[in-house]
C-alpha positions as CSV (number, residue, x, y, z in Angstrom):
1,M,-16.8,9.8,6.8
2,H,-17.4,5.8,6.3
3,A,-15.4,3.1,7.8
4,D,-16.2,0.0,7.3
5,R,-14.8,-1.0,10.8
6,H,-13.6,0.8,13.6
7,S,-12.8,-0.1,17.4
8,M,-10.0,1.1,19.8
9,E,-9.6,-2.3,20.8
10,P,-6.2,-2.4,20.2
11,W,-5.3,1.1,21.3
12,Q,-4.3,-0.5,25.1
13,G,-0.5,-0.4,27.1
14,R,1.5,0.7,29.5
15,V,0.8,3.4,32.5
16,D,3.1,5.4,33.6
17,P,3.3,6.4,37.7
18,E,5.1,9.7,36.9
19,A,4.2,12.6,35.2
20,D,4.0,13.7,31.6
21,S,4.8,10.4,31.0
22,A,1.3,9.7,27.8
23,R,1.6,7.0,26.0
24,W,-0.4,7.2,22.4
25,H,-2.8,4.4,23.4
26,Q,-3.7,7.1,26.1
27,R,-4.0,10.0,23.9
28,I,-5.5,8.6,20.6
29,Q,-9.3,9.6,20.0
30,P,-11.7,7.8,18.4
31,L,-12.0,9.8,15.0
32,A,-15.9,12.1,15.5
33,D,-17.9,14.4,13.5
34,G,-16.2,17.9,14.1
35,S,-13.1,16.9,15.5
36,E,-10.1,19.5,15.9
37,P,-7.7,18.9,12.8
38,G,-5.5,16.7,13.8
39,L,-3.6,13.2,12.5
40,A,-6.0,10.7,11.3
41,L,-4.8,7.3,11.1
42,L,-7.0,5.4,8.6
43,G,-6.5,1.6,8.1
44,F,-7.0,0.1,4.8
45,A,-6.8,-3.4,5.1
46,S,-6.8,-5.4,2.0
47,D,-4.1,-8.1,0.5
48,E,-5.8,-8.5,-2.6
49,G,-3.6,-6.9,-5.1
50,V,-0.3,-8.8,-3.3
51,R,-2.8,-11.1,-3.8
52,R,-3.0,-10.5,-7.6
53,N,0.8,-10.2,-8.1
54,H,1.4,-13.2,-6.9
55,G,3.0,-12.0,-3.4
56,R,2.7,-13.2,-0.3
57,V,-0.4,-12.8,1.6
58,G,-0.6,-11.2,4.7
59,A,-0.6,-7.7,4.6
60,A,-4.8,-7.1,5.3
61,N,-4.0,-7.8,9.2
62,G,-1.2,-4.7,8.5
63,P,-3.2,-2.2,10.1
64,L,-4.0,-3.7,13.5
65,A,0.0,-4.8,14.1
66,I,1.4,-1.1,13.7
67,R,-1.5,-0.2,16.0
68,K,-0.5,-2.1,18.2
69,A,3.2,-1.4,18.1
70,L,2.5,2.1,17.9
71,A,0.3,2.3,21.2
72,N,2.6,1.9,23.9
73,L,5.1,4.3,22.1
74,A,5.5,7.8,24.0
75,W,3.2,10.3,23.5
76,H,5.3,13.4,21.5
77,R,2.8,15.3,19.9
78,S,1.4,18.5,21.2
79,G,-1.4,18.3,18.8
80,P,-4.4,15.4,18.7
81,A,-4.1,12.1,16.6
82,Y,-7.0,10.1,16.4
83,D,-8.5,6.6,14.7
84,A,-10.4,6.6,12.1
85,G,-11.3,3.3,11.2
86,D,-10.2,0.5,8.6
87,V,-11.7,0.7,5.0
88,V,-11.7,-3.3,4.4
89,C,-11.4,-5.8,0.7
90,A,-12.6,-9.5,2.6
91,D,-14.7,-9.7,-1.1
92,G,-11.8,-9.2,-3.6
93,D,-13.5,-6.2,-4.9
94,L,-9.7,-4.4,-5.1
95,E,-10.9,-1.0,-7.1
96,A,-14.2,-0.8,-4.4
97,A,-12.7,-0.4,-1.8
98,Q,-9.6,1.7,-3.0
99,A,-12.8,3.9,-4.1
100,R,-14.5,3.7,-0.6
101,L,-10.3,4.6,0.9
102,G,-9.8,7.7,-1.8
103,G,-13.1,8.7,0.1
104,N,-12.5,8.8,3.2
105,V,-8.7,10.0,2.9
106,C,-10.7,12.9,0.6
107,A,-12.8,13.4,3.5
108,L,-10.3,13.5,6.0
109,L,-8.3,16.7,3.9
110,D,-11.3,18.2,3.5
111,A,-11.9,18.9,7.3
112,G,-8.3,19.7,7.8
113,H,-6.7,16.4,9.1
114,L,-3.4,14.5,7.7
115,P,-4.0,11.4,7.1
116,I,-1.7,8.5,7.4
117,V,-3.1,5.7,5.7
118,L,-1.9,1.8,7.1
119,G,-1.7,-0.8,4.7
120,G,-2.2,-3.5,3.0
121,G,-0.4,-4.3,0.4
122,H,1.4,-1.2,-2.2
123,E,-2.2,-1.3,-3.7
124,V,-3.2,1.3,-1.5
125,A,-1.0,4.0,-3.5
126,F,-4.6,4.1,-5.7
127,G,-6.7,5.0,-3.3
128,S,-4.6,7.4,-1.2
129,W,-3.9,9.0,-3.7
130,Q,-7.6,9.4,-5.4
131,G,-8.5,11.1,-2.3
132,L,-6.4,14.3,-2.0
133,A,-6.3,14.1,-6.4
134,G,-10.2,15.2,-5.1
135,H,-9.1,17.5,-2.2
136,L,-7.2,18.9,-4.1
137,G,-8.6,18.9,-7.7
138,G,-12.4,19.0,-6.6
139,D,-13.2,16.3,-8.5
140,R,-15.7,14.0,-7.0
141,S,-16.9,12.2,-10.1
142,E,-15.1,8.9,-9.6
143,Q,-15.5,8.9,-5.0
144,Q,-18.0,10.7,-3.6
145,A,-15.9,12.5,-0.2
146,P,-18.4,11.2,3.3
147,R,-19.5,14.4,4.0
148,M,-17.6,14.9,7.8
149,A,-20.0,17.5,10.2
150,G,-18.5,20.4,12.2
151,P,-16.0,23.2,10.4
152,R,-14.8,22.0,7.6
153,K,-11.0,24.0,5.8
154,A,-11.6,25.4,2.9
155,A,-9.9,22.8,-0.2
156,P,-7.6,25.0,-2.6
157,R,-9.0,23.3,-5.5
158,M,-6.8,23.3,-8.7
159,A,-7.3,23.1,-12.4
160,A,-4.2,21.0,-12.5
161,P,-2.6,20.1,-9.6
162,R,1.2,18.7,-9.5
163,I,0.9,16.1,-6.4
164,G,4.3,15.2,-5.8
165,I,4.6,11.4,-5.3
166,I,7.9,10.0,-3.4
167,N,8.2,6.5,-2.7
168,F,10.4,4.4,-0.5
169,D,10.9,1.2,-2.3
170,A,12.3,-1.5,-3.5
171,H,10.2,-2.2,-6.2
172,F,8.6,0.4,-9.0
173,D,5.5,-0.4,-9.1
174,L,5.1,0.7,-12.7
175,R,3.9,-2.4,-14.3
176,D,0.9,-2.4,-16.8
177,P,-2.3,-1.9,-15.2
178,A,-3.8,-2.9,-18.6
179,Q,-5.1,-7.2,-17.5
180,V,-4.5,-6.6,-13.9
181,H,-4.3,-3.9,-11.0
182,S,-2.6,-5.4,-8.2
183,S,0.3,-4.1,-5.5
184,G,2.5,-3.7,-8.8
185,T,0.2,-1.3,-10.7
186,P,-0.8,1.6,-8.4
187,F,2.0,4.8,-9.6
188,A,0.5,3.2,-13.8
189,Q,-2.6,2.9,-12.6
190,I,-2.1,7.3,-11.6
191,A,0.3,8.3,-14.1
192,E,-2.6,7.0,-16.4
193,Q,-5.1,9.2,-14.3
194,C,-2.9,12.0,-14.7
195,A,-2.4,12.3,-18.5
196,A,-6.4,11.4,-18.3
197,R,-6.4,14.6,-16.3
198,G,-4.0,16.5,-18.0
199,W,-2.2,16.9,-14.8
200,P,1.5,16.4,-14.5
201,F,3.0,13.6,-12.9
202,A,6.1,14.1,-10.5
203,Y,6.6,10.9,-9.3
204,A,10.7,10.1,-6.9
205,C,11.3,6.2,-6.2
206,I,13.7,5.9,-3.3
207,G,15.2,2.8,-2.7
208,I,14.7,1.3,-5.9
209,S,16.7,-3.1,-5.8
210,R,18.1,-3.1,-10.1
211,A,18.1,-7.2,-9.2
212,S,14.3,-6.8,-8.8
213,N,13.0,-4.4,-11.5
214,T,13.1,-6.1,-15.0
215,R,14.8,-3.7,-17.4
216,A,11.7,-2.4,-19.1
217,L,10.1,-1.2,-15.7
218,F,13.1,1.0,-16.0
219,Q,12.6,2.1,-19.8
220,R,9.0,3.1,-18.3
221,A,10.5,4.8,-14.7
222,A,12.6,7.1,-17.4
223,D,9.9,7.6,-19.9
224,L,7.5,9.1,-17.4
225,Q,10.7,10.6,-16.1
226,V,10.8,9.5,-12.5
227,L,13.0,10.5,-10.3
228,V,15.2,7.7,-9.5
229,R,18.0,6.3,-6.5
230,E,18.8,3.3,-5.9
231,D,19.7,1.1,-3.0
232,R,23.3,1.6,-4.1
233,D,23.3,4.6,-4.0
234,I,22.4,5.7,-0.6
235,S,24.4,6.4,2.0
236,E,25.3,8.6,4.3
237,S,28.5,10.4,2.7
238,R,25.6,10.4,0.0
239,L,22.4,11.9,2.0
240,A,23.2,15.3,2.1
241,G,23.2,15.4,-2.3
242,L,20.4,13.1,-2.0
243,G,18.0,15.1,0.3
244,A,18.8,18.0,-2.0
245,D,17.0,16.9,-4.5
246,L,14.2,15.7,-3.0
247,E,14.2,19.3,-2.0
248,R,14.0,20.4,-5.5
249,F,11.7,18.0,-6.5
250,I,9.5,18.4,-3.7
251,A,9.7,23.0,-4.6
252,D,8.8,22.5,-7.6
253,C,5.5,20.6,-6.4
254,D,1.3,21.8,-5.0
255,A,1.6,19.5,-2.5
256,V,3.5,15.9,-1.1
257,Y,2.3,12.6,-1.4
258,L,4.9,9.8,0.8
259,T,3.8,6.8,0.5
260,I,6.7,3.7,1.7
261,D,7.1,0.2,1.1
262,I,8.1,-1.4,4.3
263,D,9.6,-3.7,1.7
264,V,12.6,-0.6,1.1
265,L,14.4,-1.6,4.6
266,P,16.5,-4.7,4.8
267,A,15.2,-7.6,5.5
268,C,17.1,-7.8,8.5
269,E,15.0,-5.2,9.9
270,A,11.7,-5.6,8.1
271,P,11.5,-9.5,7.6
272,G,7.6,-8.9,7.5
273,V,7.1,-8.0,4.4
274,S,5.9,-9.6,1.3
275,A,9.2,-9.4,-0.8
276,P,12.3,-9.5,1.7
277,A,14.8,-7.4,0.7
278,A,18.6,-8.7,0.3
279,R,19.4,-5.2,0.8
280,G,18.3,-2.7,1.2
281,V,18.1,0.7,2.6
282,S,18.6,1.1,6.8
283,L,15.9,2.4,8.8
284,A,19.2,4.8,9.7
285,L,19.4,6.4,6.3
286,L,15.8,6.5,5.4
287,E,15.1,8.6,8.8
288,P,16.6,11.8,7.8
289,L,15.1,11.9,4.1
290,L,11.7,11.4,5.7
291,E,12.5,14.1,8.2
292,R,13.0,16.5,5.1
293,I,10.1,15.2,3.9
294,R,7.8,15.7,6.8
295,D,9.1,19.2,7.5
296,S,8.7,20.5,3.8
297,G,5.4,22.8,4.5
298,K,4.0,20.5,2.1
299,L,2.9,16.7,3.4
300,R,-0.5,16.6,2.8
301,L,-0.8,12.2,2.9
302,A,1.6,9.3,4.1
303,D,0.9,5.8,3.4
304,L,2.7,2.7,4.8
305,A,2.7,-1.0,3.0
306,E,3.3,-4.5,2.7
307,L,3.8,-5.4,6.7
308,N,2.6,-8.6,7.0
309,P,2.1,-10.1,10.2
310,E,2.4,-13.5,9.4
311,H,6.1,-13.2,8.0
312,D,7.4,-10.9,11.1
313,I,10.0,-11.6,14.0
314,D,9.1,-11.1,17.1
315,N,7.1,-7.8,16.0
316,R,10.0,-6.4,14.4
317,T,8.2,-5.0,11.1
318,A,5.8,-3.7,12.7
319,R,7.7,-1.8,15.0
320,V,9.6,-0.3,12.4
321,A,6.0,0.8,11.0
322,A,4.7,2.5,14.1
323,R,8.4,4.2,15.1
324,L,8.0,5.9,11.1
325,I,4.6,6.8,12.3
326,H,6.1,8.4,15.0
327,M,8.1,10.1,13.5
328,L,5.7,11.7,11.3
329,S,3.6,12.4,13.6
330,L,5.9,15.4,15.1
331,T,4.7,18.3,13.0
332,G,2.3,19.7,16.2
């Protein structure tokens, strides 16, 4: 695979004298050809989609901020973890950057890794999905997956894979992509791609803010048969029911792609985003749902989007993102 840049410099932190006290910076390795399958972090340094969507730019620095916050967290994995570098959108050519991201994600999946992509704006989702679609469908027509040396995991090629997209987000990101592709259009773009390929479109959007989505977007979600749960419907007393809904959704899918827009969290927990949430869904409510998805056996790919370090407070949002990755990593 071919990332645009790669540096292990962010991986620094505390070293404890006690035995069995490793932290992430002491265990993560640079990805190499033939690496044993494990967790692979891949950055998408882009806020071009946010700029096109008239949001607060700065998310391009999100991958670096997440790595720095993750570096000092305690290590609890038994399997390996790798840094696969960054795909960079530095020239405004978002579509080319998304294609490169898709190629790199596909290569990681083909090599047996679990990719977690660090955004970047939520335009990351279209690139992430392209990678999983290429891996499952065997279609390299839109982006050629860079080859990785060493043993490769045989991908289960499917004529029409049912990829379940679970998006924790205050926004549908289903805006009409006919005029411009942005951080507000990735799932509409995916729906178009699924229709063109004859694939089912399976999309669940959890944490939606009714105040932040127009009636037209709610209607588009209804037309696409999206599983919708609003932020006001997510409470401790309703977690079991929502978890059961997600499990039924997952059971009907061949593979799951999890995408987390950090603006789903309340602004007090995640101030460093393009569009801070007036209400949001707290981390305490999100984590049990994410654990169900992690432990489903069908999670193939995850990404985090919209961390904007320029508007963060005391690295609060970066710390939340790092905790989410740490939690998702506890699979081996």
